[in-house]
N, C-alpha and C positions, 0 to 999 in steps of 0.2 A: 504494500499499500505506499503511495506517495504521500508525503506530508507537506503541507504548505502553511506559511504563516500568514497573517492577514494580508500583507502587501502583495505577495506572490499570488494569493487566491484571487484577488481582485483583477490582477493582471491575466490570470487564466481565463476568467470569464469575460475579459474585454470591457471592464468597468473602470470608469475615471471617477473618483470622488469628487463631488462639488460641494464647496463650502457654502454654508447658508447665506453668506452675504455676496456671493459672486455668482453670476449667471451668464451663460454663454448663449448668445443669439447669433446665428449665422445667417446672413440674408444673401442668397444665391439669387441675386436679382441683376437685371440689365441696367445700364445707365439710364435708360428711358424710365424705368420703374423708380430708380432713386430721385431723379429730377422731378417725377410726378408727386412723390412723396413730399418733397420739400415745397413744391408749389401748392400742395394743400395744407401747408404748415403741419407736416408730419402726419397727416391723417390718411389712412389707406383703407379702402374697402376690402371685405374678405368674401371671397367666393365659396371656398369649401376649406374644411379643416380635416386633415388626414392623419391618423396616428400610426406610426410605424415603429418597430423594434421588438426586442425579446420581451414582451409582456405577458406573462403566463398566469399571473395571479390576479391581474386587475384587467377587466374588459376595456376594448378600445372606447366604448361609449362612456365609461367611467373616467377614462384618462381625459377624454375631450371635456367632460362635464367640470372636472377638478381644474383643468386648464383655463375654462371659463370664457373662451372666445368662441362665438358661434358664427356659422355662415350668415352673411348679411350685415355683420357688424362693421363698424367703422372704428379703427384702432390707431394707436401709435405704438412706438417702442416700449412705452412704459406699460402698456397693457400686456405686451409679451413678457416683460420682466415679471409682472404680477403673476401671470400664468405659470411661468417656471418656478417662482417662488412658491406657489400653492402646491405644485407636483412635488417639488423638493421636500416640503413640510410634512407630506405623508410618510417619509422616512423608507419609501419603497424603492426609490430609484438612485442608482449610482451615476447615471449620466443623462442629461437632458439636453437635447439641442433642437432648436426651432428654425426652419429654413422657409423662406418665402419664394415661391415660383410664380413667374409672369409679373405683369404689370397690374395696376389697379383696375379691377378687383383681383387680388392675389389669391394663390392657393398656399395655405399654412400646413407645413408638413412637422409634425411633432414627433421627434424619435426619442424613445426612451429605453434605457437598459435597467433591469431590476438588479438589486442586491440579492446574492445568493439566500436562499432559505435554510434556517437552522433546523435540520431534521431531528437531532437529538443533542442533549447536553450531558457530558460526563465530567465529574470532578474527581480526581484520583489524589490519594496521599494524605487526605485529611484525617487526623486522629482526634484533635482537641476540640473541633467543631463538626457539625454534620453537614454533608453536601446538601441536604435537604433544606437546611436552615440558610445556606447561602443562596440556592435558587429561589426560595420563597421570598426572602428579603430584598434581593435585587431584581426579582421579575426575569430571571434568566432561565426561562422555559422555552422548550421546543416550539417551532412554529413562527418565530419572529424572523424579519429579515436581518442579515448581519449587520449589527451595530457596533461600531467600535468603541463609542462611549459607554454602552451597557456593559460590555466585556471589561473595560477598564474600571467602571464603578464595581463590579463583582470582584475584581482582584483587589481593588483598594478595600473593600469590605473585609475580604478574607485576612488581608494583612492587618488591618485594624483589630479584628477580633483576636486574631494570634497572639498580637502585641499585648492586648490587654490581659492575656493569660501568661505572659512572661516569655513569650516566643517572638521576638521583634525582627529576626533575620531570616524568615522563610524565603525560599525560592519559589516563585510563581511564574508559570509560563503557560501561555494558550497555544493550542494547534487547531487549525481549521483544515479538515480533511474532506476532500470531494467525495461525495457518495457515488460509488461505482455504478454506471449504468443509468444514473438519474441526472437529468440536466438542472444545473443551477442549484444544487442542494449540497449542504455541507453538514459534517458532524463536529460539534464544538467540544474540544477537549481541554480541560485545564488541569495541568499537572502541579501538584504542590509538594515541596520538600520542607516540612516544618522546620527541621533543624533542632538544635539543643535549646532547652529552656535556660533562660538566663536568670541568675539569682545573685543577690548581693550578700556578701559575707561581712562586710563592715562599712559602716558610715562615719565619716570623720567631717567636723566642721572646723573651718578656719576663719579667723577675724571675727568671732561672735563674742565681743567684749561685753555687749549689753545684754545679750539673752543667753539663758543657761542652755546647754546641750539638750537637757531632757524636754524643755519646751520646743526646741527645733525638732527633735525626734516626734514629737507628739503632733506636730503640724505636717509631717511628711507622710504621703501614701505609701512610699517605699520603706520597708523595715529591713533591719539587718537580720540575717538568719543565724548568726553567731559562727564561731570558728568550726564548730562540728556540724554545721548544717541542720541542726535539729528543729529549728523553728521555721515556720512557713513564712515566705516573702517573696515578693515578685519585683522585677526591674521594670520600671514603667519610664520609657523614654520621653523627655518632654520636649 
């Protein structure tokens, strides 16, 4: 089985990530069309709207409805920007390109590519917390389009929970494995190596001329375990 990280997987499915604040609009238009657009103060009539691309989960009619521009509309480039922003906000598409064909009225072609769908989520190596707790808390369940931020949030949650239990140096890596024989689906695997629990054998204070050490110890959440490590205590990084 071939394993791919997040970046190589998106390259495999020919997807280009589009940032929320950046929109690509390609106008494959003749000089006459551009001059006509300018002559109408940027307003162009739309004859038809065609949806193209690898959209398997969302029907063309739904894509067109979210895009928000219908046949017979009069639009400017700002309407196209709003349409691309609306499609991007669904979290379903890795790449969105709009092209205009002909002169006013124009034929708008909306090309979309979907993010891969997560078929399964597997978390390996956890001993101090449960994988179910991670999935439930971070909404990392099967069926969602690949979302880098959601994966990062899950990894951050695991690291935070382990750190609170005295395990601050865990190694956490994700793998996105394409599903054999299924187009645009992946299995998400998160591998965790918890590592050693960190404990504190001794706490010393320097420069505490006006406050007794007992008072400082009482104010700390980290306690010394003593030389023989008989007492319980955790290291909490600040």
